[in-house]
TORKOL-4160 file (C-alpha; in steps of 0.2 Angstrom, whole numbers, padded with zeros to 4 digits, m for minus):
393
<pt num="1" X="m0113" Y="0070" Z="m0022"/>
<pt num="2" X="m0123" Y="0061" Z="m0035"/>
<pt num="3" X="m0118" Y="0059" Z="m0054"/>
<pt num="4" X="m0129" Y="0059" Z="m0068"/>
<pt num="5" X="m0130" Y="0045" Z="m0079"/>
<pt num="6" X="m0124" Y="0059" Z="m0093"/>
<pt num="7" X="m0108" Y="0064" Z="m0085"/>
<pt num="8" X="m0103" Y="0047" Z="m0085"/>
<pt num="9" X="m0107" Y="0044" Z="m0102"/>
<pt num="10" X="m0096" Y="0062" Z="m0106"/>
<pt num="11" X="m0081" Y="0053" Z="m0096"/>
<pt num="12" X="m0083" Y="0037" Z="m0104"/>
<pt num="13" X="m0082" Y="0046" Z="m0122"/>
<pt num="14" X="m0067" Y="0054" Z="m0121"/>
<pt num="15" X="m0058" Y="0053" Z="m0138"/>
<pt num="16" X="m0040" Y="0048" Z="m0130"/>
<pt num="17" X="m0041" Y="0047" Z="m0113"/>
<pt num="18" X="m0054" Y="0040" Z="m0100"/>
<pt num="19" X="m0049" Y="0050" Z="m0080"/>
<pt num="20" X="m0049" Y="0036" Z="m0071"/>
<pt num="21" X="m0047" Y="0046" Z="m0057"/>
<pt num="22" X="m0064" Y="0055" Z="m0058"/>
<pt num="23" X="m0070" Y="0039" Z="m0062"/>
<pt num="24" X="m0064" Y="0031" Z="m0045"/>
<pt num="25" X="m0070" Y="0047" Z="m0036"/>
<pt num="26" X="m0086" Y="0049" Z="m0043"/>
<pt num="27" X="m0091" Y="0028" Z="m0043"/>
<pt num="28" X="m0087" Y="0030" Z="m0022"/>
<pt num="29" X="m0105" Y="0038" Z="m0021"/>
<pt num="30" X="m0112" Y="0024" Z="m0033"/>
<pt num="31" X="m0112" Y="0021" Z="m0053"/>
<pt num="32" X="m0125" Y="0023" Z="m0062"/>
<pt num="33" X="m0133" Y="0006" Z="m0069"/>
<pt num="34" X="m0132" Y="0009" Z="m0087"/>
<pt num="35" X="m0113" Y="0011" Z="m0087"/>
<pt num="36" X="m0110" Y="0002" Z="m0072"/>
<pt num="37" X="m0101" Y="m0014" Z="m0079"/>
<pt num="38" X="m0090" Y="m0003" Z="m0092"/>
<pt num="39" X="m0083" Y="0006" Z="m0077"/>
<pt num="40" X="m0080" Y="m0008" Z="m0065"/>
<pt num="41" X="m0066" Y="m0015" Z="m0079"/>
<pt num="42" X="m0061" Y="0003" Z="m0077"/>
<pt num="43" X="m0059" Y="0002" Z="m0059"/>
<pt num="44" X="m0051" Y="m0015" Z="m0061"/>
<pt num="45" X="m0039" Y="m0011" Z="m0076"/>
<pt num="46" X="m0047" Y="m0022" Z="m0087"/>
<pt num="47" X="m0050" Y="m0008" Z="m0099"/>
<pt num="48" X="m0035" Y="0004" Z="m0102"/>
<pt num="49" X="m0038" Y="0024" Z="m0098"/>
<pt num="50" X="m0028" Y="0025" Z="m0116"/>
<pt num="51" X="m0043" Y="0025" Z="m0127"/>
<pt num="52" X="m0030" Y="0026" Z="m0145"/>
<pt num="53" X="m0028" Y="0004" Z="m0143"/>
<pt num="54" X="m0044" Y="0002" Z="m0134"/>
<pt num="55" X="m0053" Y="m0008" Z="m0149"/>
<pt num="56" X="m0037" Y="m0017" Z="m0153"/>
<pt num="57" X="m0033" Y="m0021" Z="m0135"/>
<pt num="58" X="m0051" Y="m0030" Z="m0130"/>
<pt num="59" X="m0051" Y="m0037" Z="m0150"/>
<pt num="60" X="m0036" Y="m0048" Z="m0144"/>
<pt num="61" X="m0043" Y="m0051" Z="m0125"/>
<pt num="62" X="m0057" Y="m0057" Z="m0134"/>
<pt num="63" X="m0047" Y="m0068" Z="m0146"/>
<pt num="64" X="m0038" Y="m0076" Z="m0130"/>
<pt num="65" X="m0051" Y="m0078" Z="m0120"/>
<pt num="66" X="m0061" Y="m0090" Z="m0134"/>
<pt num="67" X="m0047" Y="m0101" Z="m0137"/>
<pt num="68" X="m0044" Y="m0105" Z="m0115"/>
<pt num="69" X="m0052" Y="m0122" Z="m0114"/>
<pt num="70" X="m0068" Y="m0123" Z="m0101"/>
<pt num="71" X="m0066" Y="m0141" Z="m0095"/>
<pt num="72" X="m0068" Y="m0145" Z="m0078"/>
<pt num="73" X="m0065" Y="m0159" Z="m0067"/>
<pt num="74" X="m0084" Y="m0166" Z="m0064"/>
<pt num="75" X="m0082" Y="m0168" Z="m0046"/>
<pt num="76" X="m0079" Y="m0148" Z="m0047"/>
<pt num="77" X="m0092" Y="m0147" Z="m0061"/>
<pt num="78" X="m0105" Y="m0155" Z="m0048"/>
<pt num="79" X="m0100" Y="m0144" Z="m0032"/>
<pt num="80" X="m0100" Y="m0128" Z="m0041"/>
<pt num="81" X="m0116" Y="m0129" Z="m0050"/>
<pt num="82" X="m0125" Y="m0137" Z="m0034"/>
<pt num="83" X="m0119" Y="m0119" Z="m0027"/>
<pt num="84" X="m0125" Y="m0109" Z="m0041"/>
<pt num="85" X="m0142" Y="m0119" Z="m0042"/>
<pt num="86" X="m0143" Y="m0113" Z="m0025"/>
<pt num="87" X="m0136" Y="m0094" Z="m0026"/>
<pt num="88" X="m0149" Y="m0091" Z="m0042"/>
<pt num="89" X="m0166" Y="m0098" Z="m0034"/>
<pt num="90" X="m0161" Y="m0087" Z="m0016"/>
<pt num="91" X="m0157" Y="m0071" Z="m0025"/>
<pt num="92" X="m0164" Y="m0071" Z="m0042"/>
<pt num="93" X="m0182" Y="m0083" Z="m0042"/>
<pt num="94" X="m0189" Y="m0077" Z="m0027"/>
<pt num="95" X="m0202" Y="m0063" Z="m0027"/>
<pt num="96" X="m0194" Y="m0050" Z="m0020"/>
<pt num="97" X="m0180" Y="m0053" Z="m0032"/>
<pt num="98" X="m0190" Y="m0057" Z="m0048"/>
<pt num="99" X="m0188" Y="m0039" Z="m0056"/>
<pt num="100" X="m0175" Y="m0034" Z="m0046"/>
<pt num="101" X="m0161" Y="m0035" Z="m0061"/>
<pt num="102" X="m0172" Y="m0024" Z="m0073"/>
<pt num="103" X="m0173" Y="m0012" Z="m0060"/>
<pt num="104" X="m0154" Y="m0010" Z="m0055"/>
<pt num="105" X="m0149" Y="m0013" Z="m0072"/>
<pt num="106" X="m0159" Y="m0001" Z="m0082"/>
<pt num="107" X="m0157" Y="0014" Z="m0091"/>
<pt num="108" X="m0160" Y="0031" Z="m0081"/>
<pt num="109" X="m0158" Y="0049" Z="m0085"/>
<pt num="110" X="m0163" Y="0054" Z="m0069"/>
<pt num="111" X="m0150" Y="0057" Z="m0054"/>
<pt num="112" X="m0140" Y="0042" Z="m0044"/>
<pt num="113" X="m0150" Y="0049" Z="m0028"/>
<pt num="114" X="m0168" Y="0049" Z="m0037"/>
<pt num="115" X="m0179" Y="0036" Z="m0028"/>
<pt num="116" X="m0191" Y="0027" Z="m0034"/>
<pt num="117" X="m0208" Y="0022" Z="m0027"/>
<pt num="118" X="m0207" Y="0003" Z="m0022"/>
<pt num="119" X="m0219" Y="m0006" Z="m0030"/>
<pt num="120" X="m0231" Y="m0018" Z="m0023"/>
<pt num="121" X="m0219" Y="m0033" Z="m0029"/>
<pt num="122" X="m0206" Y="m0030" Z="m0020"/>
<pt num="123" X="m0216" Y="m0025" Z="m0002"/>
<pt num="124" X="m0215" Y="m0046" Z="m0002"/>
<pt num="125" X="m0202" Y="m0060" Z="m0003"/>
<pt num="126" X="m0204" Y="m0076" Z="m0009"/>
<pt num="127" X="m0192" Y="m0085" Z="0005"/>
<pt num="128" X="m0202" Y="m0096" Z="0019"/>
<pt num="129" X="m0197" Y="m0091" Z="0036"/>
<pt num="130" X="m0193" Y="m0103" Z="0045"/>
<pt num="131" X="m0205" Y="m0112" Z="0059"/>
<pt num="132" X="m0190" Y="m0109" Z="0072"/>
<pt num="133" X="m0185" Y="m0092" Z="0067"/>
<pt num="134" X="m0187" Y="m0077" Z="0081"/>
<pt num="135" X="m0200" Y="m0064" Z="0078"/>
<pt num="136" X="m0186" Y="m0052" Z="0073"/>
<pt num="137" X="m0180" Y="m0063" Z="0061"/>
<pt num="138" X="m0195" Y="m0064" Z="0053"/>
<pt num="139" X="m0197" Y="m0048" Z="0052"/>
<pt num="140" X="m0180" Y="m0041" Z="0043"/>
<pt num="141" X="m0184" Y="m0055" Z="0032"/>
<pt num="142" X="m0202" Y="m0049" Z="0027"/>
<pt num="143" X="m0195" Y="m0032" Z="0022"/>
<pt num="144" X="m0193" Y="m0026" Z="0004"/>
<pt num="145" X="m0176" Y="m0020" Z="m0001"/>
<pt num="146" X="m0171" Y="m0002" Z="0000"/>
<pt num="147" X="m0180" Y="0008" Z="m0012"/>
<pt num="148" X="m0170" Y="0006" Z="m0032"/>
<pt num="149" X="m0162" Y="0023" Z="m0038"/>
<pt num="150" X="m0164" Y="0016" Z="m0057"/>
<pt num="151" X="m0182" Y="0018" Z="m0065"/>
<pt num="152" X="m0186" Y="0002" Z="m0075"/>
<pt num="153" X="m0182" Y="0000" Z="m0090"/>
<pt num="154" X="m0199" Y="0000" Z="m0103"/>
<pt num="155" X="m0190" Y="m0012" Z="m0115"/>
<pt num="156" X="m0194" Y="m0028" Z="m0120"/>
<pt num="157" X="m0178" Y="m0034" Z="m0126"/>
<pt num="158" X="m0171" Y="m0052" Z="m0124"/>
<pt num="159" X="m0158" Y="m0054" Z="m0109"/>
<pt num="160" X="m0141" Y="m0048" Z="m0117"/>
<pt num="161" X="m0148" Y="m0039" Z="m0132"/>
<pt num="162" X="m0143" Y="m0021" Z="m0138"/>
<pt num="163" X="m0158" Y="m0008" Z="m0137"/>
<pt num="164" X="m0162" Y="0001" Z="m0151"/>
<pt num="165" X="m0171" Y="0016" Z="m0144"/>
<pt num="166" X="m0154" Y="0016" Z="m0131"/>
<pt num="167" X="m0141" Y="0016" Z="m0142"/>
<pt num="168" X="m0137" Y="0035" Z="m0141"/>
<pt num="169" X="m0132" Y="0032" Z="m0121"/>
<pt num="170" X="m0120" Y="0017" Z="m0129"/>
<pt num="171" X="m0102" Y="0020" Z="m0123"/>
<pt num="172" X="m0094" Y="0004" Z="m0134"/>
<pt num="173" X="m0092" Y="0007" Z="m0152"/>
<pt num="174" X="m0101" Y="m0005" Z="m0163"/>
<pt num="175" X="m0085" Y="m0015" Z="m0167"/>
<pt num="176" X="m0085" Y="m0020" Z="m0147"/>
<pt num="177" X="m0103" Y="m0023" Z="m0146"/>
<pt num="178" X="m0100" Y="m0041" Z="m0144"/>
<pt num="179" X="m0090" Y="m0040" Z="m0132"/>
<pt num="180" X="m0096" Y="m0025" Z="m0119"/>
<pt num="181" X="m0115" Y="m0023" Z="m0125"/>
<pt num="182" X="m0126" Y="m0013" Z="m0114"/>
<pt num="183" X="m0130" Y="m0023" Z="m0098"/>
<pt num="184" X="m0142" Y="m0037" Z="m0093"/>
<pt num="185" X="m0160" Y="m0030" Z="m0092"/>
<pt num="186" X="m0169" Y="m0044" Z="m0085"/>
<pt num="187" X="m0164" Y="m0058" Z="m0075"/>
<pt num="188" X="m0154" Y="m0074" Z="m0081"/>
<pt num="189" X="m0164" Y="m0090" Z="m0082"/>
<pt num="190" X="m0159" Y="m0104" Z="m0071"/>
<pt num="191" X="m0151" Y="m0112" Z="m0089"/>
<pt num="192" X="m0142" Y="m0094" Z="m0094"/>
<pt num="193" X="m0134" Y="m0091" Z="m0077"/>
<pt num="194" X="m0128" Y="m0109" Z="m0074"/>
<pt num="195" X="m0119" Y="m0109" Z="m0093"/>
<pt num="196" X="m0112" Y="m0095" Z="m0090"/>
<pt num="197" X="m0104" Y="m0097" Z="m0073"/>
<pt num="198" X="m0099" Y="m0113" Z="m0082"/>
<pt num="199" X="m0090" Y="m0104" Z="m0095"/>
<pt num="200" X="m0082" Y="m0092" Z="m0084"/>
<pt num="201" X="m0076" Y="m0101" Z="m0071"/>
<pt num="202" X="m0070" Y="m0116" Z="m0083"/>
<pt num="203" X="m0060" Y="m0104" Z="m0092"/>
<pt num="204" X="m0055" Y="m0096" Z="m0074"/>
<pt num="205" X="m0050" Y="m0113" Z="m0066"/>
<pt num="206" X="m0039" Y="m0117" Z="m0083"/>
<pt num="207" X="m0030" Y="m0102" Z="m0081"/>
<pt num="208" X="m0027" Y="m0102" Z="m0064"/>
<pt num="209" X="m0024" Y="m0119" Z="m0061"/>
<pt num="210" X="m0019" Y="m0130" Z="m0077"/>
<pt num="211" X="m0010" Y="m0117" Z="m0090"/>
<pt num="212" X="0001" Y="m0109" Z="m0076"/>
<pt num="213" X="0004" Y="m0125" Z="m0068"/>
<pt num="214" X="0015" Y="m0140" Z="m0072"/>
<pt num="215" X="0005" Y="m0154" Z="m0075"/>
<pt num="216" X="0011" Y="m0166" Z="m0060"/>
<pt num="217" X="0009" Y="m0153" Z="m0049"/>
<pt num="218" X="m0002" Y="m0154" Z="m0032"/>
<pt num="219" X="m0017" Y="m0140" Z="m0038"/>
<pt num="220" X="m0028" Y="m0144" Z="m0022"/>
<pt num="221" X="m0030" Y="m0136" Z="m0010"/>
<pt num="222" X="m0021" Y="m0123" Z="m0001"/>
<pt num="223" X="m0035" Y="m0109" Z="m0007"/>
<pt num="224" X="m0046" Y="m0123" Z="0004"/>
<pt num="225" X="m0033" Y="m0124" Z="0020"/>
<pt num="226" X="m0032" Y="m0105" Z="0020"/>
<pt num="227" X="m0049" Y="m0104" Z="0022"/>
<pt num="228" X="m0054" Y="m0103" Z="0003"/>
<pt num="229" X="m0068" Y="m0113" Z="m0005"/>
<pt num="230" X="m0068" Y="m0113" Z="m0024"/>
<pt num="231" X="m0088" Y="m0113" Z="m0020"/>
<pt num="232" X="m0085" Y="m0094" Z="m0017"/>
<pt num="233" X="m0082" Y="m0090" Z="m0036"/>
<pt num="234" X="m0100" Y="m0092" Z="m0036"/>
<pt num="235" X="m0103" Y="m0076" Z="m0025"/>
<pt num="236" X="m0089" Y="m0067" Z="m0033"/>
<pt num="237" X="m0095" Y="m0067" Z="m0050"/>
<pt num="238" X="m0111" Y="m0064" Z="m0048"/>
<pt num="239" X="m0111" Y="m0047" Z="m0048"/>
<pt num="240" X="m0103" Y="m0049" Z="m0065"/>
<pt num="241" X="m0117" Y="m0057" Z="m0070"/>
<pt num="242" X="m0128" Y="m0042" Z="m0066"/>
<pt num="243" X="m0119" Y="m0030" Z="m0072"/>
<pt num="244" X="m0112" Y="m0037" Z="m0090"/>
<pt num="245" X="m0119" Y="m0048" Z="m0104"/>
<pt num="246" X="m0105" Y="m0057" Z="m0112"/>
<pt num="247" X="m0096" Y="m0070" Z="m0103"/>
<pt num="248" X="m0078" Y="m0062" Z="m0111"/>
<pt num="249" X="m0081" Y="m0048" Z="m0100"/>
<pt num="250" X="m0089" Y="m0055" Z="m0083"/>
<pt num="251" X="m0074" Y="m0068" Z="m0085"/>
<pt num="252" X="m0062" Y="m0051" Z="m0087"/>
<pt num="253" X="m0070" Y="m0042" Z="m0071"/>
<pt num="254" X="m0070" Y="m0060" Z="m0061"/>
<pt num="255" X="m0051" Y="m0062" Z="m0066"/>
<pt num="256" X="m0046" Y="m0044" Z="m0062"/>
<pt num="257" X="m0056" Y="m0045" Z="m0045"/>
<pt num="258" X="m0046" Y="m0059" Z="m0039"/>
<pt num="259" X="m0031" Y="m0055" Z="m0046"/>
<pt num="260" X="m0033" Y="m0040" Z="m0032"/>
<pt num="261" X="m0042" Y="m0052" Z="m0019"/>
<pt num="262" X="m0022" Y="m0060" Z="m0020"/>
<pt num="263" X="m0014" Y="m0042" Z="m0012"/>
<pt num="264" X="m0025" Y="m0045" Z="0000"/>
<pt num="265" X="m0017" Y="m0051" Z="0018"/>
<pt num="266" X="m0019" Y="m0070" Z="0022"/>
<pt num="267" X="m0036" Y="m0078" Z="0027"/>
<pt num="268" X="m0028" Y="m0080" Z="0046"/>
<pt num="269" X="m0022" Y="m0060" Z="0044"/>
<pt num="270" X="m0037" Y="m0053" Z="0038"/>
<pt num="271" X="m0049" Y="m0062" Z="0052"/>
<pt num="272" X="m0036" Y="m0057" Z="0064"/>
<pt num="273" X="m0038" Y="m0038" Z="0059"/>
<pt num="274" X="m0055" Y="m0039" Z="0059"/>
<pt num="275" X="m0061" Y="m0047" Z="0073"/>
<pt num="276" X="m0049" Y="m0036" Z="0084"/>
<pt num="277" X="m0056" Y="m0021" Z="0076"/>
<pt num="278" X="m0074" Y="m0026" Z="0082"/>
<pt num="279" X="m0067" Y="m0031" Z="0098"/>
<pt num="280" X="m0060" Y="m0013" Z="0100"/>
<pt num="281" X="m0072" Y="m0003" Z="0090"/>
<pt num="282" X="m0088" Y="m0012" Z="0098"/>
<pt num="283" X="m0082" Y="m0019" Z="0114"/>
<pt num="284" X="m0103" Y="m0022" Z="0122"/>
<pt num="285" X="m0105" Y="m0032" Z="0107"/>
<pt num="286" X="m0092" Y="m0043" Z="0106"/>
<pt num="287" X="m0093" Y="m0047" Z="0124"/>
<pt num="288" X="m0115" Y="m0052" Z="0119"/>
<pt num="289" X="m0106" Y="m0063" Z="0106"/>
<pt num="290" X="m0094" Y="m0071" Z="0116"/>
<pt num="291" X="m0107" Y="m0074" Z="0130"/>
<pt num="292" X="m0121" Y="m0080" Z="0118"/>
<pt num="293" X="m0109" Y="m0090" Z="0110"/>
<pt num="294" X="m0112" Y="m0082" Z="0093"/>
<pt num="295" X="m0099" Y="m0091" Z="0082"/>
<pt num="296" X="m0095" Y="m0073" Z="0076"/>
<pt num="297" X="m0077" Y="m0081" Z="0070"/>
<pt num="298" X="m0089" Y="m0093" Z="0056"/>
<pt num="299" X="m0097" Y="m0076" Z="0050"/>
<pt num="300" X="m0079" Y="m0065" Z="0048"/>
<pt num="301" X="m0073" Y="m0080" Z="0039"/>
<pt num="302" X="m0086" Y="m0079" Z="0025"/>
<pt num="303" X="m0086" Y="m0060" Z="0026"/>
<pt num="304" X="m0065" Y="m0061" Z="0023"/>
<pt num="305" X="m0067" Y="m0072" Z="0009"/>
<pt num="306" X="m0083" Y="m0067" Z="m0001"/>
<pt num="307" X="m0085" Y="m0047" Z="0000"/>
<pt num="308" X="m0103" Y="m0050" Z="0009"/>
<pt num="309" X="m0107" Y="m0058" Z="m0010"/>
<pt num="310" X="m0113" Y="m0073" Z="m0003"/>
<pt num="311" X="m0124" Y="m0060" Z="0011"/>
<pt num="312" X="m0129" Y="m0046" Z="0005"/>
<pt num="313" X="m0146" Y="m0043" Z="m0005"/>
<pt num="314" X="m0139" Y="m0038" Z="m0025"/>
<pt num="315" X="m0144" Y="m0020" Z="m0025"/>
<pt num="316" X="m0135" Y="m0018" Z="m0009"/>
<pt num="317" X="m0119" Y="m0028" Z="m0016"/>
<pt num="318" X="m0118" Y="m0019" Z="m0033"/>
<pt num="319" X="m0119" Y="m0004" Z="m0024"/>
<pt num="320" X="m0106" Y="m0007" Z="m0010"/>
<pt num="321" X="m0095" Y="m0015" Z="m0021"/>
<pt num="322" X="m0096" Y="0003" Z="m0033"/>
<pt num="323" X="m0087" Y="0010" Z="m0017"/>
<pt num="324" X="m0076" Y="m0005" Z="m0016"/>
<pt num="325" X="m0068" Y="m0004" Z="m0032"/>
<pt num="326" X="m0064" Y="0012" Z="m0032"/>
<pt num="327" X="m0055" Y="0012" Z="m0017"/>
<pt num="328" X="m0038" Y="0014" Z="m0016"/>
<pt num="329" X="m0035" Y="0001" Z="0001"/>
<pt num="330" X="m0049" Y="m0012" Z="m0002"/>
<pt num="331" X="m0047" Y="m0022" Z="0011"/>
<pt num="332" X="m0048" Y="m0009" Z="0024"/>
<pt num="333" X="m0065" Y="0000" Z="0017"/>
<pt num="334" X="m0071" Y="m0021" Z="0019"/>
<pt num="335" X="m0066" Y="m0021" Z="0038"/>
<pt num="336" X="m0073" Y="m0004" Z="0042"/>
<pt num="337" X="m0090" Y="m0009" Z="0032"/>
<pt num="338" X="m0091" Y="m0025" Z="0042"/>
<pt num="339" X="m0089" Y="m0017" Z="0058"/>
<pt num="340" X="m0102" Y="m0003" Z="0053"/>
<pt num="341" X="m0113" Y="m0019" Z="0046"/>
<pt num="342" X="m0112" Y="m0023" Z="0065"/>
<pt num="343" X="m0115" Y="m0008" Z="0073"/>
<pt num="344" X="m0132" Y="m0008" Z="0063"/>
<pt num="345" X="m0137" Y="m0023" Z="0070"/>
<pt num="346" X="m0133" Y="m0020" Z="0084"/>
<pt num="347" X="m0148" Y="m0019" Z="0095"/>
<pt num="348" X="m0157" Y="m0035" Z="0086"/>
<pt num="349" X="m0143" Y="m0045" Z="0087"/>
<pt num="350" X="m0143" Y="m0042" Z="0107"/>
<pt num="351" X="m0162" Y="m0050" Z="0105"/>
<pt num="352" X="m0155" Y="m0066" Z="0096"/>
<pt num="353" X="m0148" Y="m0081" Z="0105"/>
<pt num="354" X="m0132" Y="m0086" Z="0096"/>
<pt num="355" X="m0140" Y="m0099" Z="0081"/>
<pt num="356" X="m0153" Y="m0085" Z="0076"/>
<pt num="357" X="m0140" Y="m0071" Z="0076"/>
<pt num="358" X="m0128" Y="m0082" Z="0062"/>
<pt num="359" X="m0144" Y="m0085" Z="0053"/>
<pt num="360" X="m0145" Y="m0067" Z="0054"/>
<pt num="361" X="m0128" Y="m0061" Z="0050"/>
<pt num="362" X="m0124" Y="m0076" Z="0035"/>
<pt num="363" X="m0141" Y="m0069" Z="0027"/>
<pt num="364" X="m0141" Y="m0050" Z="0029"/>
<pt num="365" X="m0158" Y="m0040" Z="0028"/>
<pt num="366" X="m0158" Y="m0023" Z="0015"/>
<pt num="367" X="m0146" Y="m0012" Z="0022"/>
<pt num="368" X="m0144" Y="0006" Z="0018"/>
<pt num="369" X="m0126" Y="0005" Z="0010"/>
<pt num="370" X="m0122" Y="0025" Z="0008"/>
<pt num="371" X="m0125" Y="0026" Z="0026"/>
<pt num="372" X="m0115" Y="0012" Z="0031"/>
<pt num="373" X="m0100" Y="0018" Z="0019"/>
<pt num="374" X="m0101" Y="0034" Z="0030"/>
<pt num="375" X="m0101" Y="0026" Z="0045"/>
<pt num="376" X="m0086" Y="0016" Z="0040"/>
<pt num="377" X="m0078" Y="0032" Z="0036"/>
<pt num="378" X="m0081" Y="0036" Z="0055"/>
<pt num="379" X="m0075" Y="0025" Z="0062"/>
<pt num="380" X="m0060" Y="0025" Z="0052"/>
<pt num="381" X="m0057" Y="0040" Z="0060"/>
<pt num="382" X="m0058" Y="0033" Z="0076"/>
<pt num="383" X="m0049" Y="0016" Z="0076"/>
<pt num="384" X="m0036" Y="0012" Z="0066"/>
<pt num="385" X="m0036" Y="m0005" Z="0058"/>
<pt num="386" X="m0024" Y="m0017" Z="0066"/>
<pt num="387" X="m0009" Y="m0020" Z="0058"/>
<pt num="388" X="m0010" Y="m0037" Z="0048"/>
<pt num="389" X="m0001" Y="m0052" Z="0056"/>
<pt num="390" X="0008" Y="m0054" Z="0040"/>
<pt num="391" X="0015" Y="m0038" Z="0043"/>
<pt num="392" X="0025" Y="m0042" Z="0058"/>
<pt num="393" X="0033" Y="m0054" Z="0050"/>
């Protein structure tokens, strides 16, 4: 079932009450790019379904955000910016990605499922193929991303600026345009991307580690001990940069996503659940990975901590997160999607050695996300998710 842009606008423009349950139901099938950022904020409970107090609430959130400090320790700043620069180069600057954000965030009056013919520019990739990669890896990396479901925008406005010819589709009142304007319509420049992340992550760091902790407390690294790295913030915040134009909106969405991740089982429990599901659902591939010494535990750790935002193409991750944010059990869905990815890549993986398989799984080729979600649903019927270790204590 697809939902066209006008249907989304009607849901979001409700006078008194936004039907978040309907937003959630429709989002499982994909969100129109023009309103994706706003829908995500409803699904993450940043925006209230009660429209009568919406403007007051958002202006209050904006005021609070502006007052937050954004200073970061110098060593953390250097680490985050290094990771961000690498991620920007990989996901925004090569030829395949050059026009991707424009396509992903442009307006469309057609159905979300509508397909457009890919441009010749999208049929090449700017990444160099490593000389020691197998032909299979090379052929995968040369694929263009899946046909994008949204048409290109004809606008020539700057990144983050309102488009006057699309005002009738803007679901946010003019008073709130500085908080939630239309989404970006071009890829962020390196400077813009780095400056947004430095501001947003600086404020997030201060909220999580400084303002809520005693001055002399040890703010290091329980996260790192449990398998997290603050560099993972880069991958988890980037999708919000793609769908929201203002730092305050990016911050609020990212903060609520991180709060939702805190409800997941611990990292060891996540790994145990996923790896057990992998072994039960795909025993032959699991045995092959064991025999070929594929470092699948290392791969699983990355998948479990970044929700695939590090490994997947941006177009794929935005569509996948539509379903994730709409899910009643994001962790379970994520586990089944990860197993579905392994099932999809099974034949190729069995032709690779351990190092090549790791390379592929940490930089996935373009995938049919709708099919992955259907495969995940089928797996869920056949294989109950193993109980997390945390629940057995």
